[in-house]
C-alpha positions in Angstrom: 0.0 0.0 0.0 1.4 3.4 -1.0 2.0 6.1 1.7 -0.3 8.9 2.3 1.2 12.4 2.3 -0.5 15.5 3.7 0.9 18.7 2.1 0.3 22.0 3.9 -0.4 24.6 1.3 -2.2 24.2 -2.1 -1.7 27.6 -3.8 -0.8 28.1 -7.5 2.9 27.7 -6.8 2.4 24.5 -4.9 0.9 22.4 -7.7 4.1 21.0 -8.9 5.1 19.2 -5.7 1.6 17.6 -5.6 2.0 16.2 -9.1 5.5 15.0 -8.5 4.5 13.1 -5.4 1.5 11.5 -7.1 3.9 10.4 -9.9 5.7 8.3 -7.3 2.4 6.5 -6.4 1.7 8.3 -3.2 -1.7 9.4 -2.1 -1.5 13.2 -1.7 -4.0 15.2 0.4 -3.7 18.9 0.8 -4.8 21.6 3.3 -5.1 25.3 2.7 -7.5 27.8 4.2 -8.4 29.2 0.8 -11.5 27.3 -0.4 -10.6 28.1 -4.0 -7.0 26.7 -3.8 -6.0 25.2 -7.2 -4.2 22.4 -5.5 -7.5 20.9 -4.4 -8.4 19.9 -7.9 -5.2 17.7 -8.5 -5.0 16.1 -5.0 -6.6 12.9 -3.7 -8.4 14.9 -1.1 -8.4 18.3 0.6 -9.5 20.4 3.5 -10.1 24.2 3.5 -8.6 24.7 6.9 -5.9 26.9 8.6 -2.5 25.2 8.2 -1.1 27.3 11.0 -3.2 25.5 13.6 -1.4 22.4 14.6 -4.4 20.8 16.3 -6.4 21.2 13.1 -3.6 19.8 11.1 -3.2 16.8 13.4 -6.9 16.1 13.3 -7.1 16.0 9.5 -3.9 14.0 9.3 -5.3 11.4 11.6 -8.6 11.4 9.6 -6.8 10.6 6.3 -4.3 8.3 8.1 -1.3 10.3 6.9 2.1 8.7 7.0 3.9 12.1 6.5 3.1 15.8 6.8 5.0 18.1 4.6 5.1 21.9 4.8 6.0 23.7 1.6 6.0 27.2 3.0 6.9 28.9 6.3 3.3 29.1 7.5 3.1 25.4 7.9 6.5 24.5 9.3 5.7 24.7 13.0 2.3 23.2 12.8 3.6 20.3 10.7 6.3 19.6 13.3 3.9 19.8 16.2 1.3 17.6 14.5 3.9 15.1 13.5 5.2 14.8 17.0 1.6 14.4 18.3 0.9 11.6 15.8 4.3 9.9 15.9 5.2 10.8 12.3 8.7 11.5 11.0 9.8 15.1 10.5 11.8 17.9 12.2 11.1 18.5 15.9 8.9 21.5 17.0 12.0 22.9 18.7 13.9 22.9 15.4 11.0 24.3 13.6 10.8 27.2 16.0 14.5 27.9 15.7 14.0 28.1 11.9 11.1 30.5 12.2 12.1 32.8 15.1 15.0 34.8 13.8 16.1 35.6 17.4 16.4 32.0 18.3 18.1 31.3 15.0 20.8 33.9 15.5 21.3 32.7 19.1 21.8 29.1 18.0 24.3 30.2 15.4 26.1 32.4 17.9 26.5 29.4 20.2 28.3 27.6 17.4 30.4 30.6 16.5 29.1 30.8 13.0 29.6 33.9 10.9 26.7 36.3 10.9 25.9 40.0 11.3 26.2 41.5 14.7 22.7 41.5 16.2 20.5 42.3 19.2 17.0 41.0 20.1 14.5 43.6 21.1 11.6 42.4 23.2 9.6 45.6 22.7 9.6 48.3 20.0 10.7 50.8 22.7 14.0 48.9 23.0 14.9 49.2 19.4 16.5 52.7 19.2 19.1 52.0 21.9 20.0 48.7 20.3 20.3 50.2 16.9 22.6 52.9 18.3 24.7 50.2 20.0 25.2 48.3 16.7 25.7 51.4 14.6 23.9 52.6 11.5 22.9 51.4 9.0 20.9 48.6 10.5 18.4 46.0 9.2 15.2 45.7 11.4 12.9 42.8 11.1 10.2 41.1 13.1 11.6 38.0 14.8 8.6 36.1 13.5 7.3 36.4 9.9 8.3 35.4 6.4 8.4 36.6 2.8 10.4 39.8 3.7 7.4 41.2 5.4 8.3 44.0 7.8 12.0 43.8 6.9 13.7 47.2 6.1 16.9 49.1 6.2 17.3 52.1 8.5 20.2 54.2 7.3 20.2 56.5 10.3 18.2 57.4 13.5 15.8 59.6 11.6 14.7 56.7 9.4 14.3 54.3 12.3 10.7 55.3 13.4 9.4 54.3 9.9 11.3 51.0 10.1 9.8 50.3 13.5 6.3 51.0 12.4 6.8 48.8 9.3 8.1 45.9 11.3 5.4 46.3 14.0 2.7 46.2 11.3 4.0 42.8 10.2 5.1 41.0 13.3 3.6 37.7 14.4 4.9 38.2 17.9 6.4 40.9 20.0 10.1 40.6 19.5 12.4 42.2 16.8 15.8 41.5 15.5 18.1 44.5 15.0 21.2 43.6 13.0 24.2 45.0 11.3 23.8 45.8 7.6 26.4 43.7 5.8 27.3 44.8 2.4 27.9 42.3 -0.4 26.0 40.0 -2.8 23.3 37.8 -1.4 23.4 34.1 -2.1 20.6 31.6 -1.7 21.4 27.9 -1.0 19.0 25.0 -1.4 19.8 21.6 0.3 18.7 18.5 2.0 19.9 16.8 5.1 19.9 13.0 5.2 20.9 11.2 8.5 22.7 14.3 9.7 24.6 14.8 6.5 23.8 18.0 4.6 23.9 18.1 0.8 23.9 21.4 -1.1 21.9 21.2 -4.4 21.7 24.6 -5.8 23.1 28.1 -5.2 22.1 31.5 -6.7 23.2 35.0 -6.5 20.4 37.5 -5.8 19.5 40.8 -7.3 17.6 43.1 -4.9 15.1 45.9 -5.7 16.9 49.2 -5.9 15.1 50.9 -2.9 16.5 52.7 0.1 14.3 50.8 2.6 12.6 47.6 1.2 14.7 44.4 1.1 12.9 42.5 -1.7 14.6 40.1 -4.2 13.9 40.7 -7.9 16.1 38.0 -9.4 17.8 34.7 -8.5 20.5 33.5 -11.0 21.8 30.0 -11.0 24.5 28.8 -10.6 25.8 31.5 -8.3 28.7 33.5 -9.6 31.3 33.6 -6.9 34.9 32.5 -6.7 35.6 28.7 -6.0 36.9 29.7 -2.5 33.7 31.6 -1.7 31.5 28.8 -2.9 33.4 26.2 -0.9 33.3 28.4 2.2 29.5 28.9 1.8 29.0 25.1 1.5 30.8 24.5 4.8 29.1 27.4 6.7 25.6 26.5 5.5 26.0 22.8 6.3 27.1 23.7 9.9 24.2 26.2 10.1 21.6 23.6 9.3 22.9 21.2 11.9 23.1 23.9 14.5 19.4 24.5 14.1 18.7 20.8 14.5 17.9 19.7 11.0 18.8 16.0 11.0 16.5 14.9 8.2 14.8 17.5 6.0 15.1 20.4 3.6 16.6 23.8 4.1 16.6 27.2 2.2 19.4 29.5 3.3 20.3 33.1 2.6 23.8 34.4 3.0 25.7 37.6 2.3 29.0 37.2 0.5 31.8 39.8 0.5 35.5 40.1 0.7 35.5 39.2 4.4 33.7 35.9 3.8 30.2 34.3 4.3 27.6 35.9 6.6 24.5 33.9 7.5 21.3 35.9 7.1 18.4 33.4 7.5 17.5 29.7 7.1 14.2 28.0 6.7 13.5 24.3 7.4 11.8 23.8 4.1 12.5 24.1 0.4 12.8 27.6 -1.2 9.6 29.5 -1.9 7.7 29.9 -5.1 9.1 27.7 -7.9 12.4 26.9 -6.2 11.4 23.8 -4.4 9.2 22.2 -7.1 11.0 23.2 -10.3 14.2 25.2 -10.1 16.3 22.9 -7.9 15.6 20.0 -10.3 16.4 22.1 -13.4 19.7 23.2 -11.9 20.9 20.0 -10.2 18.9 17.1 -11.6 17.6 16.2 -8.1 13.8 16.4 -7.7 13.7 18.0 -4.3 10.0 17.2 -3.3 10.5 13.5 -4.2 13.9 13.3 -2.5 12.6 15.0 0.7 9.7 12.6 1.0 12.0 9.6 0.5 14.4 10.9 3.2 11.6 11.4 5.7 10.0 8.0 5.0 13.4 6.3 5.4 13.6 5.2 1.8 16.8 4.9 -0.2 17.6 8.0 -2.3 20.7 9.5 -3.9 20.7 13.2 -3.3 24.0 14.1 -5.0 23.6 16.7 -7.8 23.8 15.2 -11.3 25.0 18.5 -12.8 24.8 22.3 -12.4 22.8 23.8 -15.2 21.4 27.4 -15.5 18.2 28.9 -14.2 16.8 32.4 -13.7 14.0 33.3 -11.4 13.1 36.9 -12.2 10.3 39.1 -10.9 9.0 42.2 -12.6 6.5 45.0 -12.4 5.1 47.7 -14.7 6.7 51.1 -14.6 5.4 53.6 -12.0 1.9 54.9 -12.7 -1.7 53.5 -12.8 -1.8 50.0 -14.4 -4.5 49.3 -17.0 -3.4 46.3 -19.1 -0.5 44.0 -19.9 -0.2 42.5 -23.4 2.1 39.7 -24.7 1.8 37.3 -21.8 0.8 34.3 -24.0 3.7 35.0 -26.3 6.1 35.1 -23.4 4.9 31.8 -22.0 5.6 30.0 -25.2 9.3 31.1 -25.5 12.1 28.6 -25.5 13.3 27.6 -22.0 10.4 29.2 -20.1 9.3 26.8 -17.4 6.6 29.2 -16.1 5.5 32.8 -16.5 2.9 34.7 -14.6 1.5 38.2 -14.2 -1.4 39.3 -12.0 -2.3 42.9 -11.3 -5.8 44.5 -11.1 -6.5 47.3 -13.5 -6.4 50.6 -11.7 -3.6 49.6 -9.3 -1.1 52.3 -8.5 2.3 50.8 -9.2 4.9 51.8 -6.5 7.9 50.2 -4.9 7.4 46.6 -3.8 7.2 46.2 -0.1 7.4 42.4 0.2 7.8 39.2 -1.7 4.0 38.7 -2.1 3.7 42.1 -3.7 5.7 41.2 -6.8 3.1 41.1 -9.7 5.1 39.2 -12.3 7.5 36.3 -12.5 9.4 34.2 -15.0 11.2 30.9 -14.5 13.7 30.2 -17.2 16.1 27.3 -17.7 19.2 27.0 -19.8 22.3 24.9 -20.3 24.2 27.6 -18.4 23.5 30.7 -16.3 23.9 33.2 -19.2 21.4 31.4 -21.4 18.8 31.2 -18.7 19.1 34.9 -17.9 18.9 35.9 -21.5 15.7 33.8 -21.9 14.1 35.3 -18.9 14.9 38.9 -20.1 13.6 38.1 -23.6 10.3 36.9 -22.1 9.9 40.0 -19.9 10.7 42.2 -22.9 7.7 40.7 -24.7 5.3 42.3 -22.2 3.7 45.7 -23.3 2.1 47.7 -20.6 -0.8 50.2 -20.9 -0.4 52.7 -18.1 -1.7 56.0 -17.0 0.3 58.7 -15.2 -0.4 58.9 -11.5 -1.3 62.6 -11.6 -2.5 64.2 -8.4 -1.7 61.0 -6.4 0.8 61.6 -3.7 3.3 58.8 -3.3 3.2 57.5 0.3 5.8 55.5 2.1 3.8 54.2 5.0 3.7 50.6 6.3 0.9 48.6 4.7 -1.6 46.9 7.0 -0.6 43.7 8.6 -2.2 40.3 7.8 -5.9 40.2 8.6 
């Protein structure tokens, strides 16, 4: 009898893992609080329930007799771990899950292992932040200790810009603590990997291009393989492997972000799950030849699996938006989707939307996933697809541009 997998999350970008697991002969059930989630249609069963609630997750997992609970985004990591412990299923522990979600606990765990990272302080209340920022020295990065998708993360270049950053972080926090950390210059690297029996394996690395904005810290492109020196790449492999084990990941997946400069590797964050969006389901396989969802499930179920990369091909994950103004229409999307090497292409923006700077990962209206035999070919294909889009815009006359924190999650 095949195993039954419960996947937490069934949004548009989570369809590929469902299909890949079903190809292996598993029964795949999904849970997502959105009753219109597209993953419901391609699963063996579904529940429109809140994946953050571990008791609800455990109840549904027991009902379908799940053999494994898999979280494909940050929202489900802790509830999957708690429900798995309650039901005696394999997976990371709740303690590990929390260390991978709470950035204060994460940095503390890395500090105990003397791993390289920005200097940091943990603020238990917003009122504590100014003194801690002054102690570290400007510029500083301020972030909620608990949240994901770059929500609430911003750069404060001086004391005058700190009140805005505090308000922005407070609007997006899922708790009460904040992390104030040194702003490390350099090029950001993302690292995808798996841990099998306490042995980490790096699968794919990218260098990241950030939005050019004085405050928001949002990625606009990930290019694979990462373009760094052999010494920097080797150092990153060693640091990231140690970082995963320091957080307690013995069997599972990880997505890590580091800053690379002339002084070395600096750990920024690590999640106990595959990379977001298309990274987990498509990009890692395109780059390395290892199907990450299938390999992860085999590891957690104790099955034999070779997770060594077969090769290092090129991929480009690029995000885009119309120019500033009032958006009316985008043309050429169907043409872009059919171009050579395009694995996926999407654009979603309501007519009448005022296009401004992007405040978080979820606010990026367009994306393209391109593959190639090497990095340069993948980037060129992504750029060609984006260039096919023609925007119909109106000037934002009489509308004052505001830089105020958006409302938090409802």
